[in-house]
C-alpha positions, 0 to 999 in steps of 0.5 A, a space after each residue: 462683334 462678340 461671339 458667345 460660347 457655351 461650355 457644358 459643365 458636369 454637375 456630378 462633382 458638384 453634387 458629390 462635393 456638397 454635403 446634402 441631407 439624407 432622409 431615412 424616415 422616422 427612426 422611432 417606430 410608430 408601434 411598440 415591438 411584439 411581446 416575447 416570453 423569455 427566462 431571465 439570466 437569474 432564472 437560469 442561475 436558479 435552475 443550476 443552483 436548485 432545479 427551480 422551474 423559473 417563470 418566463 416573463 413577457 418582454 416589452 419595450 423597457 422604460 428605463 435603463 438596465 439594472 443589475 441582473 444578480 447573475 452574470 454569464 460568468 456565474 452561469 458558466 461556473 454553475 454549469 456541470 463540468 466534464 469529469 471522466 474520473 468520478 463521472 457516473 457511467 450509465 451502467 452504474 446508475 439504476 435501470 430507467 433512472 435519468 441523470 446528467 452524464 458528465 463524461 465525454 465518452 459519448 455519455 455527456 448530457 441527459 442519460 438513462 441508467 442501465 444497472 439492473 437490480 440484483 438478487 443475492 444468492 446463497 451459492 457464493 460468499 462473494 456477492 457481485 457489486 450492484 444495486 440490490 432490492 430489499 430482501 429477507 436475509 433468511 431467504 438467502 441464508 436459511 441458517 439465520 434463525 434464532 435457534 442457530 444463534 447464541 442466546 443474547 447475540 443479535 445478527 442482522 436483527 435476529 435475536 439468538 435463543 440458543 442456550 449458552 453452554 446447554 447440556 443436550 438430552 441423551 435421547 433416552 426415553 425408556 424409563 427403568 426407575 422413577 427419577 432416571 434419565 428416561 423418566 425425566 429426559 432433562 437437557 436441551 433439544 432443537 427442532 431439526 437436529 442436523 442440516 446437511 449442506 456442501 459436504 458438511 453437517 451442522 448440528 443445530 443443537 451444539 453449533 458444531 459443523 461436522 464433515 458429512 463423509 465420516 470415512 474420508 480418511 480411513 484409519 490413522 495413527 493419532 498424529 496423522 489424524 490431527 494433521 489430516 483433519 487440520 489440512 482439510 479444505 474445500 474440494 476434498 472429501 466432498 466439500 464445497 463450503 469454501 473452507 480452507 486449511 486450518 478451519 477443520 480440526 480433530 474433535 475433543 472427546 466431549 465433542 465426539 460424545 455430543 453425536 451419541 444418541 443414548 437410546 441407539 446402538 450400532 451406530 449410536 447416532 440420532 435417528 435420521 442423521 445425514 452422515 455418510 460412510 460412518 462405520 461401526 468403529 472407533 474415532 480418535 479424539 484430540 484429547 490426551 490422557 492425563 496419566 499417560 501422555 503417550 495415549 489419547 482418548 477415542 470413542 466407539 460409534 457403536 455404543 458411545 463408550 470411550 477408551 484410550 490407546 497409544 497414539 502410535 496405534 494404526 489400523 483401528 481408529 478413524 478420523 472425523 473432522 469438525 469445525 466451529 463450536 465455542 
């Protein structure tokens, strides 16, 4: 008699060892993707090249393979700003309120706003600070920038000079004693405001000469010392704050001294309203030597405008009145 035996079999290995189809559904979407507005790489390149705004386009499912973009990501990187800590502008170097793209890596990379304030020049110093300056009238800074103070035929910053070259000044005499005399004809050049005092100096707007305002800073000297004292004069001495240095000043020649004389005045024979200080009714050395005796030099009396000569070694008589500028 045969006995039937049943053996339990596992189906798992069989299933795993047999290739079975896996179903994930239809990979083709039943609807197109949602639309998206976006710039192209070409737009980005154009922005970096010229600042063009570009236009966002609506992205839809492509109907064909991609074509050439005309601009690669490498192109974009080559056009992008690069760090520059040497020539890159600081915010303090860009005009206040103006926006710029900072190139430095000290915390000012990217869009920045300048802080450099607009400055206004002044007339108190020769050296103006660096910075941005708004438009201004130079005559507001330098009141001497006027046509009457500039030689005829010379233009400085657009101001055309009218001061006559080598003009002979009026004597100042207005009383006439005979027809055709000086007081009657009153020939010669004149100017509106004769003298301008500033920083210890007095500018003669008629001659262009610049005199020391203090006419008695040195006292009386012999001629050689008068020359050296005048030549050594500089800012900080005798009330000067004009920035002048040694060598700018000199002892005037005899004709320059006489330009100060008003021939209608006496004791002193200086123009009415002159701004000079300390001018004694005395004599002043000139730098001019007499021709017939070179041991002597000319000097002028401030009382009357008369000229005399004396030995160059003479002391205790003649004063020193430095001048600078002139032809």
